[in-house]
C-alpha positions as a printed Julia matrix, in Angstrom:
87×3 Matrix{Float64}:
 83.94  121.84  103.58
 84.33  125.58  104.0
 85.86  125.12  107.45
 88.15  122.29  106.41
 89.64  123.63  103.16
 91.19  126.92  102.13
 89.72  128.95   99.29
 92.57  127.8    97.01
 91.86  124.15   97.81
 88.13  124.67   97.19
 88.91  126.23   93.81
 91.09  123.24   92.92
 88.36  120.81   94.0
 85.78  122.74   91.96
 88.01  122.67   88.88
 88.53  118.91   89.22
 84.77  118.35   89.52
 84.02  120.57   86.53
 86.65  118.83   84.41
 84.97  115.46   85.06
 81.47  116.52   83.94
 80.83  115.33   80.38
 80.02  118.08   77.87
 76.89  116.31   76.61
 75.39  115.71   80.07
 71.92  117.25   80.52
 69.82  117.95   83.64
 67.62  114.85   83.2
 70.65  112.57   83.01
 72.12  114.29   86.09
 68.93  113.67   88.07
 68.82  110.01   86.96
 72.48  109.54   87.9
 71.9   111.18   91.28
 68.97  108.83   91.98
 71.06  105.79   90.94
 74.04  106.98   92.99
 71.95  107.57   96.12
 70.45  104.09   95.78
 73.92  102.59   95.43
 75.15  104.59   98.42
 72.24  103.28  100.51
 73.13   99.71   99.5
 76.8   100.42  100.28
 75.96  101.65  103.79
 73.65   98.69  104.39
 76.38   96.25  103.34
 78.82   97.65  105.88
 76.29   97.81  108.71
 75.34   94.12  108.46
 77.17   91.5   110.46
 79.17   89.24  108.15
 78.9    85.48  108.17
 81.84   83.15  107.59
 81.29   83.0   103.82
 81.19   86.81  103.48
 84.39   87.06  105.51
 86.06   84.49  103.27
 85.01   86.38  100.13
 86.33   89.64  101.61
 89.69   87.97  102.23
 89.79   86.71   98.62
 88.94   90.21   97.35
 91.76   91.67   99.41
 89.39   93.94  101.34
 88.49   95.85   98.19
 84.88   96.96   97.84
 83.04   98.42   94.88
 82.36  102.12   95.4
 78.87  103.53   94.85
 79.94  105.16   91.57
 81.42  101.86   90.35
 78.18  100.14   91.35
 76.14  102.64   89.3
 78.47  102.22   86.32
 78.22   98.43   86.5
 74.42   98.5    86.84
 74.14  100.76   83.78
 76.46   98.48   81.82
 74.36   95.43   82.75
 71.14   97.23   81.81
 72.69   98.17   78.44
 73.65   94.54   77.85
 70.09   93.41   78.65
 68.65   95.87   76.12
 70.98   94.56   73.43
 69.65   91.0    73.8
């Protein structure tokens, strides 16, 4: 990143990242989120490395080529887990 961006761009990126961190986020939650995110990223990479069958190709066409990002995957998994606890 240091070679690709200027110091001004890096400052802007840092400010954007800092503005997105919730105020009530603690270190334990950060570690749990990192673990969940890395798991989702691994699944994401695996999905794109596998050869698609006809059905997967059809579903991709219906979805318009849009794929869930790792962060969206983590958010959805946490939402589902929260729903399960409420039952």
